[in-house]
NULUM-721703 format. One line per 10 residues: number of its first residue (from 1); their letters; for each residue x, y, z of C-alpha. Coordinates in Angstrom, 2 decimals, padded with zeros to 5 digits. Example, Ala and Ser with C-alpha at 12.3 -4.5 7.8 and 13.67 -1.06 7.14 Angstrom:
1 = as = 012.30:-004.50:007.80; 013.67:-001.06:007.14
// end
This chain:
1 = mtkrhspwlv = 108.65:100.12:102.48; 107.38:101.32:099.13; 103.72:100.57:098.59; 102.69:099.48:095.12; 099.12:099.12:094.01; 097.37:097.00:091.40; 093.57:096.49:090.97; 091.60:098.12:093.89; 090.92:098.70:097.57; 088.73:100.74:099.90
11 = vlaalallpg = 088.64:101.26:103.60; 086.65:102.52:106.58; 088.33:105.12:108.74; 089.96:104.18:112.01; 087.60:103.89:114.96; 088.97:107.04:116.50; 088.48:109.12:113.35; 085.21:110.90:112.69; 083.75:111.62:109.25; 085.04:114.85:107.78
21 = ckkpnvtsaa = 088.40:114.74:109.59; 090.65:114.23:106.58; 094.38:114.11:106.98; 096.15:116.68:104.80; 098.44:116.20:101.80; 097.06:112.88:100.61; 097.67:112.03:096.97; 094.72:110.94:094.84; 094.52:107.18:094.32; 094.61:105.40:091.02
31 = svassaaaad = 091.45:104.47:089.25; 090.10:100.94:089.17; 091.73:098.75:086.56; 089.33:098.50:083.65; 090.31:095.00:082.69; 091.54:091.84:084.39; 091.83:088.25:083.37; 089.05:085.87:084.29; 089.83:083.34:087.02; 091.17:079.95:085.92
41 = vaspaatatp = 089.77:077.07:087.95; 092.03:074.19:088.95; 092.28:071.65:091.73; 092.69:073.28:095.18; 096.22:073.86:096.40; 097.50:072.52:099.70; 097.74:075.96:101.30; 097.60:076.26:105.08; 094.50:078.15:106.21; 092.51:078.66:109.41
51 = ksadfdintv = 090.00:075.89:109.96; 086.30:076.11:110.69; 083.43:073.66:110.84; 081.48:076.01:108.53; 084.17:077.00:106.01; 086.67:075.01:103.96; 089.10:076.90:101.72; 089.12:073.92:099.36; 085.54:074.73:098.38; 086.86:077.93:096.77
61 = plstvalgdf = 088.22:077.48:093.21; 091.94:078.07:092.86; 092.73:081.40:091.20; 095.63:081.68:088.75; 094.92:085.25:087.64; 098.06:087.39:087.31; 097.69:089.83:090.21; 100.84:091.94:090.02; 102.46:093.13:093.23; 101.06:093.03:096.76
71 = pyislpqgym = 098.58:094.42:097.83; 097.15:093.99:094.31; 094.74:096.90:094.67; 094.24:100.64:094.23; 091.36:102.98:094.89; 088.54:103.78:092.45; 088.34:107.20:090.86; 087.14:109.92:093.21; 088.48:108.30:096.39; 091.67:108.72:098.36
81 = sngspetkkf = 093.45:107.30:101.37; 092.84:109.25:104.56; 096.50:109.48:105.52; 099.14:106.97:104.51; 098.18:103.32:104.07; 100.01:100.92:106.37; 101.81:097.67:105.66; 102.81:094.89:108.05; 105.57:092.52:107.02; 104.39:089.77:109.34
91 = arfpfwvkga = 101.44:089.88:111.72; 098.13:088.11:112.33; 094.51:089.19:111.95; 091.11:087.52:112.62; 089.15:087.52:109.35; 085.49:086.89:110.20; 083.73:084.04:108.37; 080.28:082.73:109.27; 080.43:083.34:113.00; 084.09:082.43:113.50
101 = ahwvegrfyl = 087.40:084.27:113.55; 090.02:082.90:111.16; 093.44:083.99:112.39; 095.59:084.54:109.35; 099.35:085.00:109.69; 101.25:086.76:106.96; 101.68:090.19:105.41; 099.02:092.89:105.52; 097.96:096.12:103.87; 095.66:098.55:105.71
111 = vnvypekegd = 094.03:101.66:104.30; 091.14:103.91:105.22; 089.41:105.95:102.54; 087.41:109.14:102.13; 085.97:110.60:098.93; 088.16:113.21:097.30; 085.18:115.58:097.38; 083.52:115.93:100.78; 080.12:114.26:100.86; 080.63:112.19:097.71
121 = ysplemrknl = 081.13:108.83:099.40; 078.82:106.20:097.90; 078.51:102.88:099.81; 076.89:101.26:096.76; 079.69:102.40:094.45; 082.35:101.16:096.86; 080.70:097.78:097.31; 080.10:097.19:093.62; 083.72:098.10:092.85; 085.04:095.69:095.45
131 = dalvaqmggv = 082.70:092.89:094.41; 083.83:093.29:090.80; 087.49:093.41:091.75; 087.33:090.24:093.82; 085.53:088.43:091.00; 088.23:089.56:088.54; 090.87:088.22:090.94; 089.16:084.85:091.00; 087.92:085.19:094.57; 084.58:084.96:096.35
141 = qvseekipyd = 082.70:086.57:099.19; 082.55:084.11:102.10; 080.78:086.10:104.78; 078.80:089.26:105.57; 077.67:089.76:109.14; 078.22:091.77:112.29; 080.89:090.56:114.70; 079.68:090.27:118.32; 080.80:093.24:120.38; 082.37:091.11:123.12
151 = tvkgwgdeia = 084.35:089.18:120.52; 085.87:092.37:119.12; 086.70:093.63:122.60; 088.34:090.31:123.38; 090.86:090.79:120.59; 092.42:093.62:122.58; 094.95:096.20:121.46; 096.69:093.78:119.12; 093.77:094.26:116.72; 091.90:097.36:117.95
161 = qgfitglgdv = 095.08:099.46:117.86; 097.44:097.47:115.65; 094.98:097.31:112.73; 093.03:100.50:113.36; 094.07:102.04:110.02; 091.93:099.57:108.10; 089.65:098.04:110.71; 086.56:100.19:110.26; 083.81:100.53:112.84; 083.51:096.82:113.53
171 = yslpvvtyvv = 081.82:097.61:116.84; 078.74:098.90:115.02; 078.81:097.82:111.39; 078.78:094.49:109.54; 081.96:093.10:108.03; 082.30:091.59:104.57; 085.04:088.98:104.07; 086.40:087.84:100.72; 088.90:085.09:099.90; 091.06:084.54:096.84
181 = hrtegnlwih = 092.45:080.98:096.86; 096.10:081.16:095.75; 098.99:078.68:095.67; 101.43:081.36:096.86; 099.23:082.16:099.86; 095.51:082.71:100.13; 094.45:086.35:099.87; 091.91:087.61:102.42; 090.03:090.93:102.35; 088.22:092.52:105.31
191 = fcqgtsqagi = 085.76:095.28:104.32; 083.75:097.46:106.68; 081.99:100.63:105.54; 079.57:103.23:106.77; 077.88:106.08:104.93; 080.90:108.37:104.58; 084.03:106.22:104.69; 085.25:102.61:104.44; 087.91:100.35:105.90; 089.80:097.49:104.28
201 = ivgqekafeq = 092.50:095.08:105.36; 094.19:092.90:102.77; 096.08:089.92:104.17; 098.07:087.27:102.36; 098.99:084.08:104.15; 102.71:083.64:104.60; 104.55:081.10:106.72; 106.69:082.41:109.58; 110.40:082.48:108.85; 112.62:082.49:111.92
211 = taqllpasel = 115.35:085.11:111.78; 116.33:085.35:115.45; 119.26:083.13:116.37; 119.85:081.19:119.56; 122.57:082.84:121.62; 124.69:080.18:123.39; 125.97:080.79:126.91; 129.42:081.69:125.56; 127.97:084.43:123.33; 125.79:085.75:126.16
221 = kkqidangkv = 128.90:086.08:128.35; 130.86:087.74:125.53; 128.24:090.43:124.98; 127.68:091.05:128.69; 131.42:091.39:129.27; 131.73:093.80:126.33; 128.53:095.86:126.73; 127.19:095.11:130.19; 124.03:093.69:128.64; 122.64:091.41:125.95
231 = alqvnfatde = 119.28:091.37:124.18; 117.27:088.15:123.86; 114.49:087.70:121.30; 112.39:085.57:123.64; 109.05:084.72:122.03; 105.80:085.22:123.93; 102.17:084.51:123.15; 100.72:087.57:121.39; 099.91:090.32:123.89; 100.57:087.84:126.72
241 = tdilpdsqlq = 103.34:087.01:129.20; 103.51:083.27:128.46; 106.90:082.22:127.09; 106.45:080.07:124.00; 108.04:076.62:123.88; 110.45:077.62:121.10; 112.22:079.96:123.55; 112.99:077.32:126.15; 116.35:076.51:124.54; 117.35:080.17:124.91
251 = iaqvvqllke = 116.24:080.18:128.55; 118.39:077.07:129.10; 121.43:078.92:127.74; 120.87:081.74:130.24; 120.70:079.15:133.01; 123.99:077.65:131.81; 125.60:081.10:131.82; 124.48:081.80:135.38; 125.71:078.42:136.59; 129.10:078.94:134.94
261 = epslqldvng = 129.32:082.46:136.41; 128.10:082.03:140.01; 128.85:085.65:140.95; 126.90:087.13:138.06; 123.72:089.00:138.97; 121.28:090.23:136.33; 118.49:092.71:135.86; 115.96:091.21:133.46; 114.40:094.10:131.54; 111.29:093.76:129.38
271 = htdntgdaah = 110.66:096.06:126.40; 107.81:096.45:123.86; 107.25:098.37:120.65; 105.00:101.45:120.68; 101.83:099.73:119.41; 098.83:100.35:121.66; 098.37:102.03:125.02; 101.49:103.08:126.95; 100.16:101.84:130.29; 099.33:098.46:128.77
281 = nqslsegrak = 102.80:098.21:127.23; 104.38:099.03:130.58; 102.38:096.29:132.31; 103.12:093.82:129.51; 106.87:094.47:129.64; 106.91:093.99:133.40; 104.95:090.76:133.13; 107.28:089.36:130.49; 110.39:090.23:132.50; 108.88:088.49:135.51
291 = avvaalealg = 108.04:085.46:133.37; 111.69:085.12:132.33; 112.84:085.46:135.94; 110.32:082.82:137.02; 111.53:080.47:134.28; 115.14:080.88:135.42; 114.22:080.33:139.06; 112.30:077.19:138.12; 115.51:075.82:136.62; 117.50:076.31:139.82
301 = idakrlsahg = 118.75:079.93:139.69; 118.68:081.76:143.05; 116.06:084.51:143.01; 118.50:086.86:144.77; 120.61:086.97:141.63; 117.75:088.24:139.48; 115.52:091.32:139.32; 112.67:091.95:136.86; 111.87:095.38:135.40; 109.55:096.63:132.67
311 = hgasqpvadn = 110.22:099.66:130.47; 107.35:099.49:128.01; 108.19:101.31:124.77; 110.35:103.95:126.45; 113.74:102.56:125.35; 113.53:101.65:121.65; 116.64:100.38:119.86; 115.12:100.72:116.37; 112.55:102.75:114.45; 108.99:101.84:115.44
321 = gseegkaknr = 107.86:103.05:112.03; 108.67:099.69:110.44; 107.74:096.12:111.32; 111.43:095.21:111.41; 112.07:097.97:113.91; 109.15:096.95:116.08; 110.41:093.36:116.16; 113.80:094.55:117.45; 112.13:096.67:120.12; 110.13:093.72:121.45
331 = rvelvkr = 112.90:092.19:123.48; 114.18:091.07:126.87; 117.54:092.38:127.96; 119.88:090.86:130.53; 121.78:093.69:132.21; 124.73:093.06:134.52; 124.31:094.67:137.92
// end
């Protein structure tokens, strides 16, 4: 995916990176845009947002400033991305606002930044640039505080590893959160900086669009007969083994297949993408395969006809370098014995 920049963005290095450890061959970022239209204020749009007793998106004026292309930002003069920025076509992230996590689903841009000249990082310069940019975009700062350590740990690898490029040292440093209220999807900015680097995540709310199709029993049989296996895009709770309700119709089609083919025996194989720790992915894939087997057994399928196995990220069917590829790799396969 080609990354295009517009006004500005800064970012704290990943938790595992130490100051002074620049990645090589990084191109200098564009300077801050010198001009931007002032925000127009209108009645709030009916845009879905996380809810909180302490924060209401409708208290933020609606911005109609022309922003250009996502992620709407570039780096100020004298700063560069430490390695390649990262984009996520569809994911979720907990933006922190006044003591509460607001889980935003949509598209994301992650970048971590060092000064082009070693030792020239200025926290004040970074902050004033970002404050000015958000104001030009018609947005506001909604929070600035440290996130409790246990809360961050509780988010697990989905956030600690999946968003490490732009997360910053949230275990030790305060986080600033900005919001730009937009009809096409509210724009959120997470900013965490130290004395030598900064981390930013830009997220824009976007409704989930289902692309996976239900495979009826007849299609399952056709693919198993032709290839000896078939992949199911069964949906699970994030980083969990609980099958989501929207996958029950697909489970029912597997049950129908097994009842129509009483001699058919299946290995149920779980697979993940390569995000996070390999041991965790292995355990997660095993748990998800077992969850599918348990669901089939609960609907009357003999346990002797089924066997659950987990393969973690060891058998990808697509490139893990893209969100589309990762989505294809997160799958459950039915393999004929």
